[in-house]
C-alpha positions as CSV (number, residue, x, y, z in Angstrom):
1,X,39.1,-3.8,-50.7
2,X,36.2,-2.9,-47.7
3,X,34.4,-0.1,-48.1
4,X,36.0,2.1,-45.5
5,X,39.1,0.9,-45.8
6,X,38.9,2.1,-49.7
7,X,38.4,5.6,-48.0
8,X,41.6,5.0,-45.9
9,X,43.3,4.0,-49.4
10,X,42.2,7.6,-51.0
11,X,43.2,9.7,-48.2
12,X,46.5,7.9,-47.7
13,X,47.5,9.1,-51.5
14,X,46.2,13.0,-50.3
15,X,48.8,12.8,-47.1
16,X,51.6,11.4,-49.7
17,X,51.1,14.2,-52.1
18,X,51.1,16.8,-49.1
19,X,53.4,14.9,-46.6
20,X,55.2,18.1,-45.7
21,X,52.1,20.0,-44.9
22,X,50.8,17.5,-42.5
23,X,54.3,17.5,-40.9
24,X,54.0,21.3,-40.3
25,X,50.8,20.3,-38.7
26,X,48.5,21.6,-41.8
27,X,46.4,20.3,-43.8
28,X,45.5,20.9,-47.4
29,X,41.8,21.1,-47.1
30,X,39.9,24.6,-47.3
31,X,39.0,25.1,-43.4
32,X,35.9,26.8,-41.9
33,X,36.4,30.3,-40.3
34,X,32.8,30.4,-39.2
35,X,32.6,31.5,-35.7
36,X,32.4,30.0,-32.5
37,X,29.4,30.1,-30.2
38,X,30.2,30.5,-26.3
39,X,31.3,27.6,-24.7
40,X,28.5,27.0,-22.9
41,X,26.4,26.9,-26.3
42,X,29.4,24.8,-27.8
43,X,29.1,22.1,-25.6
44,X,25.1,22.6,-25.7
45,X,25.0,21.8,-29.5
46,X,27.7,19.1,-29.3
47,X,25.2,17.2,-26.8
48,X,22.0,18.5,-29.1
49,X,23.9,16.5,-32.2
50,X,24.7,13.0,-30.2
51,X,21.2,13.2,-28.5
52,X,19.6,13.6,-32.3
53,X,21.5,11.2,-33.9
54,X,20.1,7.8,-34.8
55,X,24.0,6.0,-34.9
56,X,27.4,7.2,-33.7
57,X,30.6,6.4,-34.6
58,X,33.4,6.8,-32.6
59,X,36.7,7.3,-34.2
60,X,39.5,7.3,-30.8
61,X,42.4,8.3,-31.1
62,X,45.7,9.1,-29.2
63,X,44.4,12.4,-27.6
64,X,41.6,10.3,-26.0
65,X,43.7,8.2,-24.1
66,X,45.9,10.7,-23.3
67,X,43.5,12.7,-22.0
68,X,42.9,10.3,-19.0
69,X,46.5,10.4,-18.0
70,X,48.4,8.0,-20.5
71,X,50.2,11.1,-21.7
72,X,53.4,8.8,-21.5
73,X,53.7,7.9,-25.6
74,X,55.5,11.1,-26.9
75,X,56.5,13.1,-23.7
76,X,58.6,12.2,-20.5
77,X,55.5,13.0,-18.6
78,X,55.1,11.9,-15.0
79,X,53.2,9.1,-15.6
80,X,55.9,8.1,-18.2
81,X,58.7,8.3,-15.0
82,X,56.4,6.4,-13.0
83,X,56.2,3.3,-15.6
84,X,59.3,3.4,-17.0
85,X,61.5,5.4,-14.7
86,X,64.6,2.8,-14.6
87,X,64.9,2.9,-18.6
88,X,64.7,6.7,-18.0
89,X,67.6,6.6,-15.5
90,X,69.6,4.4,-16.9
91,X,69.3,4.8,-20.7
92,X,67.9,8.4,-21.2
93,X,64.5,7.7,-22.7
94,X,62.5,10.4,-22.8
95,X,59.1,8.9,-23.6
96,X,57.4,5.4,-24.4
97,X,57.4,5.8,-28.2
98,X,61.3,6.4,-28.2
99,X,61.8,3.3,-26.4
100,X,60.1,1.3,-28.5
101,X,62.1,2.4,-31.3
102,X,65.6,3.0,-29.9
103,X,68.4,0.6,-30.9
104,X,68.8,-1.5,-28.1
105,X,72.6,-3.1,-27.6
106,X,70.1,-6.4,-26.9
107,X,67.4,-8.1,-27.1
108,X,66.6,-8.7,-23.7
109,X,66.9,-5.0,-23.2
110,X,64.5,-4.2,-25.9
111,X,61.8,-6.5,-24.6
112,X,62.3,-5.3,-20.9
113,X,61.4,-1.9,-22.3
114,X,58.4,-3.5,-24.8
115,X,57.3,-5.5,-21.6
116,X,56.8,-2.8,-19.3
117,X,55.2,-0.6,-21.9
118,X,52.5,-3.5,-23.0
119,X,52.1,-4.4,-19.0
120,X,51.4,-0.7,-18.4
121,X,48.4,0.0,-21.2
122,X,47.4,-4.0,-20.9
123,X,46.7,-3.3,-17.0
124,X,45.8,0.4,-16.8
125,X,42.3,0.8,-15.6
126,X,39.4,2.1,-17.7
127,X,40.7,6.2,-17.8
128,X,38.2,8.9,-17.0
129,X,37.0,10.0,-20.7
130,X,36.6,6.6,-21.7
131,X,34.0,6.4,-18.6
132,X,32.3,9.8,-19.8
133,X,32.0,8.5,-23.4
134,X,30.5,5.6,-22.1
135,X,27.8,7.1,-20.6
136,X,27.3,9.6,-23.3
137,X,26.7,6.7,-25.8
138,X,24.6,4.3,-23.0
139,X,20.9,3.7,-24.9
140,X,22.5,4.8,-28.6
141,X,23.3,2.6,-31.6
142,X,27.3,3.4,-31.7
143,X,30.3,1.5,-33.1
144,X,34.1,2.4,-32.2
145,X,36.8,2.7,-34.9
146,X,40.0,3.4,-33.0
147,X,43.7,3.5,-34.2
148,X,44.7,3.1,-30.2
149,X,46.7,-0.1,-29.3
150,X,46.3,0.9,-25.3
151,X,43.0,-1.8,-25.4
152,X,40.8,0.8,-24.1
153,X,37.8,0.4,-25.7
154,X,38.5,-3.5,-25.2
155,X,37.8,-3.1,-21.4
156,X,34.8,-1.7,-21.9
157,X,32.9,-3.2,-25.5
158,X,32.7,-6.8,-26.7
159,X,35.0,-7.8,-29.8
160,X,32.3,-6.8,-32.1
161,X,31.6,-3.4,-31.3
162,X,35.2,-2.0,-32.2
163,X,37.3,-2.2,-34.8
164,X,41.2,-2.0,-33.9
165,X,43.2,-0.7,-37.2
166,X,46.3,-0.2,-36.0
167,X,46.5,-3.5,-33.5
168,X,46.3,-4.3,-30.3
169,X,48.7,-5.1,-27.1
170,X,47.3,-7.9,-26.0
171,X,48.9,-9.7,-29.1
172,X,52.0,-10.7,-30.7
173,X,52.8,-11.6,-34.5
174,X,55.5,-13.3,-36.5
175,X,58.1,-10.7,-37.4
176,X,58.7,-12.9,-41.0
177,X,54.9,-13.2,-41.2
178,X,55.3,-17.2,-41.4
179,X,51.9,-17.3,-40.1
180,X,48.5,-15.5,-40.8
181,X,48.1,-15.9,-36.8
182,X,48.4,-13.5,-33.6
183,X,48.6,-14.9,-30.4
184,X,48.3,-13.8,-26.8
185,X,50.7,-11.6,-25.9
186,X,49.4,-10.8,-21.8
187,X,50.9,-13.8,-20.0
188,X,54.3,-14.0,-22.0
189,X,54.6,-10.1,-20.9
190,X,53.2,-10.6,-17.2
191,X,56.2,-13.4,-16.8
192,X,58.7,-10.8,-18.2
193,X,57.5,-8.0,-16.0
194,X,57.7,-10.4,-12.9
195,X,61.6,-11.4,-14.2
196,X,62.7,-7.9,-14.2
197,X,61.4,-7.5,-10.2
198,X,61.9,-3.6,-9.7
199,X,65.2,-2.4,-10.9
200,X,65.9,-5.0,-14.1
201,X,66.2,-3.7,-17.3
202,X,67.2,-6.9,-19.6
203,X,64.7,-9.7,-19.5
204,X,66.3,-13.4,-19.3
205,X,66.7,-15.1,-23.4
206,X,63.9,-17.8,-22.6
207,X,61.2,-15.2,-22.1
208,X,62.2,-13.4,-25.3
209,X,58.7,-14.0,-27.2
210,X,59.1,-16.3,-30.4
211,X,57.2,-17.6,-32.8
212,X,55.5,-20.7,-32.4
213,X,55.9,-21.7,-35.7
214,X,59.0,-21.0,-37.4
215,X,61.2,-19.7,-34.1
216,X,61.7,-16.1,-35.1
217,X,61.5,-13.0,-32.8
218,X,57.6,-11.8,-32.1
219,X,56.4,-8.5,-31.5
220,X,54.0,-6.9,-30.9
221,X,50.6,-6.9,-33.4
222,X,51.3,-2.9,-33.7
223,X,51.6,-0.6,-37.1
224,X,55.0,0.5,-36.4
225,X,57.2,-2.0,-34.8
226,X,57.9,-3.2,-38.6
227,X,56.3,-6.0,-40.5
228,X,52.5,-5.1,-39.5
229,X,50.8,-8.0,-40.3
230,X,47.8,-7.0,-42.6
231,X,46.0,-10.6,-42.3
232,X,42.9,-11.9,-40.9
233,X,42.3,-10.3,-37.8
234,X,43.6,-6.9,-39.6
235,X,40.9,-7.4,-42.5
236,X,38.4,-8.2,-39.7
237,X,38.5,-4.6,-38.2
238,X,37.8,-3.2,-41.6
239,X,35.2,-5.3,-42.2
240,X,33.4,-4.6,-39.2
241,X,33.5,-1.2,-39.4
242,X,32.3,-1.1,-42.9
243,X,29.6,-3.4,-42.2
244,X,28.6,-1.0,-39.5
245,X,28.9,1.8,-41.8
246,X,27.0,0.8,-44.7
247,X,24.1,-0.8,-42.7
248,X,23.1,3.0,-41.0
249,X,24.4,4.8,-44.3
250,X,20.9,6.3,-44.7
251,X,20.5,7.4,-40.9
252,X,21.2,10.5,-38.7
253,X,24.7,9.4,-38.3
254,X,27.1,11.0,-36.2
255,X,30.5,11.1,-36.6
256,X,32.4,11.7,-33.5
257,X,36.2,11.8,-33.7
258,X,37.8,12.2,-30.3
259,X,41.8,13.4,-30.3
260,X,43.2,12.7,-33.3
261,X,46.5,14.3,-34.0
262,X,48.8,14.9,-37.5
263,X,50.9,11.7,-37.8
264,X,47.9,9.6,-39.0
265,X,44.3,11.7,-39.9
266,X,43.9,9.1,-42.7
267,X,42.8,6.5,-40.7
268,X,40.0,8.9,-38.7
269,X,39.4,12.3,-39.2
270,X,39.6,12.5,-43.1
271,X,37.3,9.6,-44.1
272,X,34.6,11.3,-41.6
273,X,35.0,14.2,-43.2
274,X,34.4,13.0,-46.3
275,X,31.6,10.4,-45.1
276,X,29.9,13.4,-43.7
277,X,29.7,15.4,-47.3
278,X,28.6,12.2,-48.8
279,X,25.8,10.8,-46.8
280,X,22.9,13.2,-46.8
281,X,21.8,13.2,-43.1
282,X,25.2,12.6,-41.6
283,X,27.1,15.3,-38.9
284,X,30.5,15.1,-37.7
285,X,31.6,16.7,-34.3
286,X,34.9,16.5,-33.1
287,X,37.0,17.3,-29.8
288,X,40.8,18.0,-29.7
289,X,42.9,19.6,-27.5
290,X,44.7,21.3,-30.2
291,X,43.6,21.3,-33.5
292,X,40.5,23.0,-35.2
293,X,39.9,22.0,-38.0
294,X,36.5,21.9,-39.8
295,X,36.4,21.6,-43.5
296,X,34.3,24.6,-45.2
297,X,32.1,22.2,-47.1
298,X,30.5,20.3,-43.8
299,X,30.7,23.7,-42.0
300,X,27.1,23.3,-41.7
301,X,26.9,20.0,-40.7
302,X,29.8,19.4,-38.2
303,X,31.4,20.7,-35.3
304,X,34.9,21.2,-33.9
305,X,35.7,22.0,-29.8
306,X,39.2,22.9,-29.0
307,X,39.8,21.9,-25.4
308,X,40.4,19.1,-23.0
309,X,38.5,16.3,-24.2
310,X,38.4,14.7,-21.0
311,X,36.4,18.3,-19.7
312,X,34.6,18.4,-22.6
313,X,33.1,14.7,-22.4
314,X,32.5,15.3,-19.2
315,X,30.3,18.6,-19.4
316,X,28.4,16.9,-22.8
317,X,27.6,14.1,-20.1
318,X,26.7,16.6,-17.7
319,X,24.5,18.8,-20.0
320,X,22.7,15.3,-21.0
321,X,22.0,14.9,-18.0
322,X,23.9,11.5,-17.8
């Protein structure tokens, strides 16, 4: 087990023990009650932490994409209707996750929806918060850890700068896990979208993705669709982030957490808290539109800004003069 995966495993045990508390939006950790300064000072302090850091580990989660308009995952927003309107009208689907895990009458309809979902993220332009973050990181030694599967970070950075520990919408895997391989989903998705035209809600049988080895139905290589493949590519993600952290352990690392919710705090948030506590020179900065969670044990090494992530990143960028 890699260095970072070990931290995740420890926090997963915590999640299991306090599951009901997490589901209610809480946390078992004792939180800081330290008073926050004025908004402008919060931005200044965040910019200073970034400027003074020798290295930055970015933890990008769903709130970061939602802040840039990718807010169709959990809600029936205008962006959801723009991309999935035909499915909302015909089936009453109200968000992307509901449609992804819906019991469809046919695999043809299921893949029409999934292809629409994958195509929407695969072809989306780089969202504004990501652009501001990229500018903030210019000239810094950084690495990105993300639970987002929407490929936003991959549109900005090479593979060796990003660890996608929850999968990636650009790949398929075998639903039976007959092989350790993952393969390209971009071209098959494009063909399915072309077959749908303007109003169809089912793809033809011959376009349903199948494993090239055993012929079983494929599904996206992302956690949540079922039998998520934790094979070679998955292990490579944890190895990348583990190597980076261990190489920078003695430096002034800033753990920069962006948009972590209450569904998967064990992958970014809680390991970041524990690493901030464990590393003598580490600091922690979180930006979240809802949750003000700063453990008491790291209150002198950390900061949480509660607000619109897009707005906060833009103001930090401006404070840095970038």
